[in-house]
C-alpha positions as CSV (number, residue, x, y, z in Angstrom):
1,X,105.1,121.2,136.8
2,X,104.5,119.1,133.7
3,X,102.8,115.8,134.2
4,X,101.7,112.8,132.1
5,X,105.2,111.3,131.3
6,X,106.0,109.5,128.1
7,X,102.3,109.1,127.2
8,X,101.7,112.9,127.1
9,X,105.0,113.3,125.2
10,X,103.8,110.9,122.5
11,X,100.5,112.7,122.3
12,X,102.3,116.0,121.8
13,X,104.5,114.5,119.1
14,X,101.4,113.1,117.3
15,X,99.7,116.5,117.3
16,X,102.6,118.2,115.5
17,X,103.8,115.3,113.5
18,X,101.5,116.0,110.6
19,X,102.9,119.4,109.9
20,X,106.5,118.4,109.5
21,X,107.5,119.7,106.0
22,X,111.3,120.2,105.9
23,X,114.3,118.0,106.7
24,X,115.4,120.2,109.5
25,X,111.9,120.1,111.2
26,X,112.0,116.3,110.9
27,X,115.5,116.1,112.4
28,X,114.6,118.4,115.3
29,X,111.5,116.3,116.1
30,X,113.4,113.1,115.8
31,X,116.1,114.5,118.1
32,X,113.4,115.1,120.8
33,X,112.0,111.6,120.4
34,X,115.4,109.9,120.5
35,X,116.6,112.0,123.5
36,X,113.6,110.9,125.5
37,X,114.0,107.3,124.5
38,X,117.8,107.0,125.0
39,X,118.5,109.6,127.7
40,X,121.1,111.4,125.6
41,X,121.4,115.1,124.9
42,X,119.8,116.4,121.8
43,X,123.0,118.0,120.5
44,X,124.6,114.5,120.4
45,X,122.0,113.3,118.0
46,X,123.4,114.5,114.7
47,X,122.6,113.3,111.2
48,X,125.9,111.4,111.0
49,X,125.5,109.7,114.4
50,X,124.8,106.0,114.2
51,X,122.2,104.5,116.5
52,X,124.9,102.2,117.9
53,X,127.0,105.2,118.8
54,X,124.0,106.7,120.6
55,X,123.8,103.5,122.7
56,X,120.6,102.1,121.1
57,X,120.3,98.4,121.2
58,X,117.7,96.4,119.2
59,X,114.9,96.9,121.8
60,X,115.7,100.7,121.9
61,X,115.5,100.9,118.1
62,X,112.1,99.1,118.2
63,X,110.8,101.6,120.7
64,X,112.1,104.5,118.7
65,X,110.4,103.2,115.6
66,X,107.1,102.9,117.5
67,X,107.5,106.4,118.8
68,X,108.2,107.7,115.3
69,X,105.2,105.9,113.9
70,X,103.0,107.5,116.6
71,X,104.5,110.9,116.0
72,X,104.5,111.0,112.2
73,X,101.6,108.7,111.4
74,X,103.7,106.4,109.3
75,X,104.6,102.7,109.3
76,X,108.2,101.4,109.7
77,X,108.5,97.6,109.6
78,X,111.1,96.4,112.0
79,X,113.2,94.9,109.2
80,X,113.3,98.3,107.6
81,X,114.1,100.2,110.8
82,X,117.1,97.9,111.4
83,X,118.6,98.9,108.1
84,X,118.5,102.6,109.0
85,X,121.9,102.9,110.6
86,X,122.2,106.6,111.1
87,X,120.0,109.4,112.2
88,X,120.3,111.0,108.8
89,X,119.2,107.8,107.0
90,X,116.1,107.7,109.3
91,X,115.2,111.3,108.5
92,X,115.6,110.7,104.8
93,X,113.3,107.6,105.1
94,X,110.7,109.7,106.9
95,X,110.8,112.3,104.2
96,X,110.2,109.6,101.6
97,X,107.3,108.1,103.5
98,X,105.6,111.5,104.0
99,X,106.1,112.4,100.4
100,X,104.5,109.1,99.4
101,X,101.5,109.7,101.6
102,X,101.0,113.1,99.9
103,X,101.3,111.5,96.4
104,X,98.6,108.9,97.0
105,X,96.2,111.1,98.9
106,X,94.0,111.7,95.8
107,X,94.1,108.1,94.6
108,X,91.0,106.0,95.0
109,X,90.0,102.4,94.0
110,X,86.7,101.9,92.2
111,X,84.7,98.8,91.5
112,X,84.5,98.8,87.7
113,X,80.9,98.1,86.6
114,X,80.4,100.3,83.6
115,X,81.4,100.1,79.9
116,X,83.4,103.3,80.3
117,X,85.4,101.9,83.2
118,X,85.9,98.7,81.3
119,X,87.3,100.6,78.3
120,X,89.7,102.5,80.6
121,X,90.9,99.1,82.0
122,X,91.5,97.7,78.6
123,X,93.4,100.8,77.6
124,X,95.7,100.4,80.6
125,X,96.3,96.7,79.9
126,X,97.0,97.3,76.3
127,X,99.5,100.1,77.2
128,X,101.3,98.0,79.9
129,X,101.1,94.4,78.6
130,X,101.1,94.8,74.8
131,X,103.0,98.0,74.1
132,X,105.4,98.0,77.0
133,X,106.1,94.3,77.5
134,X,105.0,92.8,74.2
135,X,102.6,90.3,75.7
136,X,99.5,89.0,74.0
137,X,96.9,88.9,76.7
138,X,93.4,87.4,76.3
139,X,90.8,89.9,77.6
140,X,88.8,88.7,80.7
141,X,85.0,88.7,80.8
142,X,83.7,92.2,81.2
143,X,81.7,93.8,84.0
144,X,78.4,92.0,84.8
145,X,79.7,88.5,84.0
146,X,79.4,85.9,86.8
147,X,82.5,85.0,88.8
148,X,84.6,87.9,87.8
149,X,85.2,91.3,89.5
150,X,87.1,94.3,88.3
151,X,88.9,97.2,90.1
152,X,90.2,100.5,88.7
153,X,92.7,102.8,90.4
154,X,92.2,106.5,89.6
155,X,94.2,109.6,90.3
156,X,91.5,112.3,90.3
157,X,90.0,111.7,86.8
158,X,92.9,109.7,85.3
159,X,92.7,105.8,85.3
160,X,96.1,104.5,86.4
161,X,95.8,100.9,87.4
162,X,93.7,97.7,87.1
163,X,93.1,94.4,88.9
164,X,90.6,91.7,88.3
165,X,89.5,88.8,90.5
166,X,88.3,85.5,88.9
167,X,86.6,82.7,90.7
168,X,88.5,79.5,89.8
169,X,86.7,77.2,92.3
170,X,86.3,73.8,90.8
171,X,88.3,74.7,87.6
172,X,90.5,71.6,87.7
173,X,92.0,72.3,84.3
174,X,93.5,75.6,85.3
175,X,94.5,74.3,88.7
176,X,96.3,71.3,87.1
177,X,97.9,73.6,84.5
178,X,99.6,75.6,87.3
179,X,100.1,72.6,89.6
180,X,97.7,73.9,92.3
181,X,96.2,71.5,94.8
182,X,93.3,72.8,96.7
183,X,90.7,71.1,98.9
184,X,87.5,70.0,97.2
185,X,85.5,72.5,99.2
186,X,88.0,75.3,99.1
187,X,86.7,78.4,97.2
188,X,89.7,79.7,95.1
189,X,90.1,83.1,93.5
190,X,92.7,84.3,91.1
191,X,94.1,87.8,91.1
192,X,94.5,88.5,87.4
193,X,95.9,91.1,84.9
194,X,97.3,93.5,87.5
195,X,98.7,96.6,85.7
196,X,99.8,100.0,86.8
197,X,101.0,102.7,84.4
198,X,104.7,103.5,84.7
199,X,104.6,106.9,86.5
200,X,102.6,105.4,89.3
201,X,104.6,102.3,90.1
202,X,106.1,101.8,93.5
203,X,103.7,104.2,95.2
204,X,101.7,101.7,97.1
205,X,98.8,101.4,94.6
206,X,99.7,97.7,94.1
207,X,98.8,97.2,97.8
208,X,95.7,99.4,97.6
209,X,94.3,97.3,94.7
210,X,95.0,93.9,96.4
211,X,93.4,95.1,99.7
212,X,90.3,96.5,98.0
213,X,89.8,93.1,96.3
214,X,90.3,91.3,99.5
215,X,87.8,93.4,101.5
216,X,85.1,93.7,98.8
217,X,85.3,90.3,97.1
218,X,87.5,87.7,98.8
219,X,86.0,88.0,102.3
220,X,82.4,88.7,101.3
221,X,82.3,85.7,99.0
222,X,84.0,83.3,101.4
223,X,87.1,82.5,99.3
224,X,89.5,80.3,101.2
225,X,92.5,80.8,98.8
226,X,93.7,83.6,96.7
227,X,96.4,83.0,94.1
228,X,98.2,84.5,91.1
229,X,101.1,84.0,88.8
230,X,104.1,86.3,89.3
231,X,107.4,86.8,87.5
232,X,109.9,84.5,89.2
233,X,112.8,87.0,89.3
234,X,110.8,89.3,91.5
235,X,108.4,87.1,93.4
236,X,110.2,86.6,96.7
237,X,111.1,90.3,97.0
238,X,107.6,91.5,96.2
239,X,105.3,93.3,98.5
240,X,102.9,90.4,98.1
241,X,105.2,88.1,100.1
242,X,106.9,90.7,102.3
243,X,103.7,92.4,103.5
244,X,100.5,90.9,102.1
245,X,100.7,87.3,103.3
246,X,101.4,85.5,100.1
247,X,103.8,82.5,99.8
248,X,105.6,81.3,96.7
249,X,104.8,77.8,95.6
250,X,107.3,75.5,94.0
251,X,108.0,74.5,91.3
252,X,109.1,77.2,88.9
253,X,106.7,77.3,86.0
254,X,107.6,78.1,82.4
255,X,104.8,80.1,80.8
256,X,104.2,82.1,77.7
257,X,105.0,85.1,79.9
258,X,108.4,83.7,81.1
259,X,109.4,82.0,84.3
260,X,106.7,82.4,87.0
261,X,105.9,81.3,90.5
262,X,102.4,80.8,91.8
263,X,101.9,83.0,94.8
264,X,99.2,81.7,97.2
265,X,97.5,83.3,100.2
266,X,95.4,81.2,102.6
267,X,92.7,83.8,103.2
268,X,91.0,82.1,106.2
269,X,94.1,81.9,108.3
270,X,95.8,85.1,107.1
271,X,97.5,87.2,109.7
272,X,97.6,90.8,108.5
273,X,101.1,92.3,108.4
274,X,101.0,96.1,108.2
275,X,103.5,98.3,106.5
276,X,104.7,97.4,103.0
277,X,108.5,97.7,102.4
278,X,108.3,99.9,99.4
279,X,112.1,100.1,99.2
280,X,112.2,96.5,97.9
281,X,112.0,95.8,94.1
282,X,108.4,95.5,93.0
283,X,107.1,94.5,89.6
284,X,103.7,96.1,89.4
285,X,102.5,94.3,86.3
286,X,101.2,90.8,86.2
287,X,99.2,89.9,83.0
288,X,98.2,86.4,83.9
């Protein structure tokens, strides 16, 4: 007789979840999970079946999402799960998540400290900001300068993305320019000149760069506030607001780079929200 109940079922799913390679394998495994959660026969759980037809209410769908996360080692935010109306849509989303995980498995984030890394960063920024978007961007102070930190995303040997963090604590001129109001004792840091080369956009590298900066610079140096300028047309749908704890500040600003919002994150009170919704429109370049 089998024992262990649902807990052992989840453990079994987790063990085999990592080897799911084809759509049929994913569908079969999802049928097993859904059958256990909903108490329906597996043959009823077809690709065209909607979760409503299968009798799943909002709580059931949340439990199914959690079971899927356990089984396949992925993250499905509740808002995303609610938009997956059919079993087939859920399988397709799982395929995309697993493919994304494989794509970024070789990508790493480096702290840029050498002249070679700095040259690679300048090359990416010239390609993205000047050639692709036509912006004239003033170079930031290079590695080794006080109050500035640089990060480089790399796929094997290829440099593919950049981000810098600049300490703006006490810089009243720049804060007034962008209508920022921070406490006198608040340490403030600006995320600057974020750029990712075109083939690598919407692969989660944006989030990797921000989180690397947060863990190695923001927290260790006691910054209370992180901020950046972001194109207004995409600000509220960006992963920064949806998943990384930033908030758009009014008013709309007119800059040499077009209409922008300032996005602010209160680092000291940040509640981490896991699972970026990569299906939302994301602009992965921010020169300012």
